[in-house]
N, C-alpha and C positions, 0 to 999 in steps of 0.2 A: 305922616300917618293920620288918617281921620277915622274915627270910630263912631258909629251911630247906634244908639241903643233905643229901641222903640218899646215903650211900656204902655200896656193897655190901660186906658183910663177908667174902664168899666170896673165897678166895685167887685172886689174879691174878698173871700174870707181872710181874716187876719193871718192865719197860719200860711195860706197860700201867698199872701203879700210878703210875709217874712221870707218864705222860700225863694220867691222871685227876686227879692232884694238881695239875698245872699248870692244868688246865681249871677246877678248883674255885677256885684262887687267882685266875685270870683273871675268873671270874664274880663273885667277891667284890669285886675291884677295880672292876669295872663298877658293881656295886650301890653301893659307897661313893662312886664318882664321881657317880652319879646323885643321891645324897642331898646331897652337898656342893654340887652345882651347881643344886639346886632344892629350896627349902624348902617348896614346895607339893606336896601329894599329887596325882598324876595317875593316876587309876584309870579304865580304860575297857576295853571289849571290843575287841581288835584288829580284829575283823571290821567294826567301825564304819567303818574307813578304806577298805573296799572297796565301800561302799554309795553308789550314785548319789544325787544331791540330791533326787530325787523318790521314792526307795524308801520304801514304807510302813513298813518295819521301822525305817529311820533316823528317820522322822517320829515314830514311836511312842517311840523311845528318847529323842529330844530332849524330847518332851512329858513323859515320865516322869522323866527323870534330870537334865535341864539347865535347863529353863525354870522360873522362879519366878513364881507368879501374883501379880496386883496385890494390894496390901494392902486390907483391907476399908475401905469408906468411913467406918465407925464408928470406925476407929482414927485418932487425930489424927496429923498430920504431926509430924516431929521434926527441924525445921531448927535450925541453929545461931544464927539471928537471927530476930527477929520481923518485920522488914521484908524481904521477899524480893525479890531482883533477878530480874526475869523478862525482861530484855533480852538475855540470852545473852552470847556472847563479844564480839560487835561489832554488836549491835542486829539480828541476823539474824531472830529470831522476830517482832520488831515490824515489820520490813520486809515479811516474808512475810504476816503477818496483816493489816496495814493496806493494803498495796499490791496484794497478790494476792487474798487471801481477803476483803478489805474487811470483816473482822469478821463474816462471814456464816456461816462453817462451824462448826456446833456438833456435838459428839459425833463428831469426826473421829478419825483414828488417825495417830500419829507413830512414827517410828523414830529414835532418837538413838544413833548409833554413836560412842563416845567420850563416854560420859555422865558420866565422872569419879565424883564422890561423890553425884550426883543433885541437887546444889544449886548448887555453884560453876559459874558460866559456863554454866548449863544452857540449851540451845536448845529445850527442850521444856516447861519449867515454865509458861510463859505459856499454852500450849494446854491443859495439864492443869488448872491452877488457875483460869483465867479462863473457859475455854470448854468444860470438861467432857470433854476428849478422853481416850481410852485410848491405849496405845502400848507400845512395846518399848524398854527401856533396855539398851544393850550396853556392858559395861565389862570388859575382860579383865585389867586390873590388879587383882589380888585384894585388895590393901590398900584401894584405892578402892572395890571392889565390896562389901567388908564394911561400909564406911561408908554406901554407897548403900542397902544393905538396911535399915539402921537409920533411914533417913529416912521410911520408911513411904509410899513413892510408890505412887500408885494406877495402876500400869502394870506390865506384865510385865518381868522382868529376866533378863539372861543374863550370867554371869561368864566368858564365853569371847569369842574374837575372831571377826569375820566372815572367812570363808575367801576365799582367792584362787583357788580351784579349784572344780570342780563336785562334789567329794567332800569329806568331812571330812579334815582334815590336821593333823599335829602340827608345830608351829613352835617356834623359839626366840623368846621374847618378851622384849624389853627393858622390864622393869617399872621404870619411871623416872618416877614421879609423873605429872604431867599430860602429859608429852611422851614417854611410852613407846610402843612399837609393835613390829610384827613385824620381826625381823632377817632381812635377805635378802642372801645372798652376803657376809656379814660387815658389812654396812652397817646402822648404827643411826640412829634418828631424831635423837638427840643424842649428843655425844661424851663429855662430862664433866659429871657432876652437880655437881661443885664449882664449875664455871664456868658459871653459869646464864645463858648467853647463846646466842641463836640468830640467825643471819643470815637475815632474811626480806625478800624484795622489795628488797634493796639496803640495808636498814636493820638496825641492831643494836638488838635489843629486850632489855632487861633485865627479868627477872621477879622480883618480890619473893618472899622466902622464904615469906610467908604464903599464897601461892597453891599450896598442896598439894605443893610441890616437895621441900622438905627434910623433910617429915613422914614420909616412908617411905624405907626403905633401898633403894638401887638394886640390882637383882639380875636375872640372866638366868634365866628359868623356861621350862619346857615348857608349851605351851598347846595345847588342841584348838580348832581353828577350824571353824566350820560355814558352809556356803553360805547366803547370805541367803534364797534361795528355799526351802530346807529349813525355815528358821525360820518363814517366812511360811506354808508349808503346815501346820506344827505349830499355827499360830494360826488356821487356817481360811482362809488366803490373803485377808485383808481388803484393801480399798482403802487404800492408804497416802497420806494427804493431804500429809504432810511428812516427808521423809527427810533427816536431817542426818548427813552422812558426814565425820567428822573423826578420822582414825585414823593420822595422822603418817606418811604415805608409801605406804600400800598401797591408796589409793583406786582407782587405775586397774585393777589386776587384780580387785578386788572388783566394780567395775562391770561388767567384762567377764565375770564369772561369772554374772551375772543374766540369766535368759531374759526379756527385757522384753516379749516377746509373751505371756507367761503370768502377768504380774503387772500391777497397776494402781497406779503411783506417780505422783502428780499433780505434786508439787514436789520437785526435787532441790536440796539445798544442799551443795555439795562443796568441801572445803578444797583449795586449789590450791598452797599455798606449798611443799609437800614433793614436788610432782610431779617425777618423773624423778630424785629423789635416792636413793630406796631401791629402788623397782621402776622398770623402763623405762616411759616415757610422759610426754611433755612436756605442758604446759598446753594447747598447740595441738592435740596429738593427742587429749587427753582431751575437749576441746571438740568436735572433729569426731566422736568416737565417740558422745558423748551426743546430739548433734544427729541423728546417723544412727539413733538409737533412737526418734526422734519427739519431740524436745524443742526448745523455743526458748530461746535465751539471754535471761535477764531482767535480771540486774544483777550487777555485781561489788561485793562488800562489803569496803571497806577494802583491805588487801593479802591478805586471807585466803581468801575464798570466792567461788565462782561459783554463782549461783542460776539454775535452769532450770525451765521450766514445760512440762508436757505439751501438745502441740499440741491446740488446741480447748478446753482447760480454762478459759481466761479467758472464752470465750464461754459455756461451761457455767455459770460463776459468775454471769454477768450475767443469767441467767434465774432465779436464785434470788430 
């Protein structure tokens, strides 16, 4: 970070000199504060925040500056193990593929929001590796995102968060291993990285250090979040066959920001355990909202997720 402060050498009255000096000190303090509280560079055009989610200028900026294209098929994957787990966090992709798609959908499109490093607990690898799907991997934890890029996934990638509004927004993001997320009104997805426990569904679940938790230093960073609809438009608004939304508490406002009448999302897989803990919206309210957008509840997965299918899609699949 380089900061330049230009001071007019022309003589000014003493009071004005003092005011200007105070202002310079104030600006320098703000700059130092920004550096200390965020180790990641956040460079963007402020005009970005004024653009609506379907603005062509915003779509072009996302395509040009933020989305990373899929790695070439000729480039080999770079996973940490030779035997890849494609069952996801709790068997979600297997359930979706076998019970909904019945292994019939080839060359589909997925979105995985909360993609981690592109390998661990991935809800999208099954579709990419076994069924030849393309997709979009969203991971705002920049430590994880750096590792994700090194895996050579054959999918688009975004190192930013999904937005909770219909315009881009700047948020404070709790960069906290696998359990980081947007901070809202001072509420964080997890309280203490040293105590790796979370109460979920009345259970206390302990997570081993090997699960990407202690590998990165916990920090609060500024992040730019984009509306999902903007990202889809930047990709040509493809049909999304499977959308996995696991973002530690901001699921409800993200869903509410989507113009469902302008997109085609067939299957929704939404994490529910953090509902109403960071942003308002209970599991019941989320369920009612999703059903009101034209979806049927399909199945609850363990204590974690609710899976929904777009009305009429199961009949569509039966005709394949």
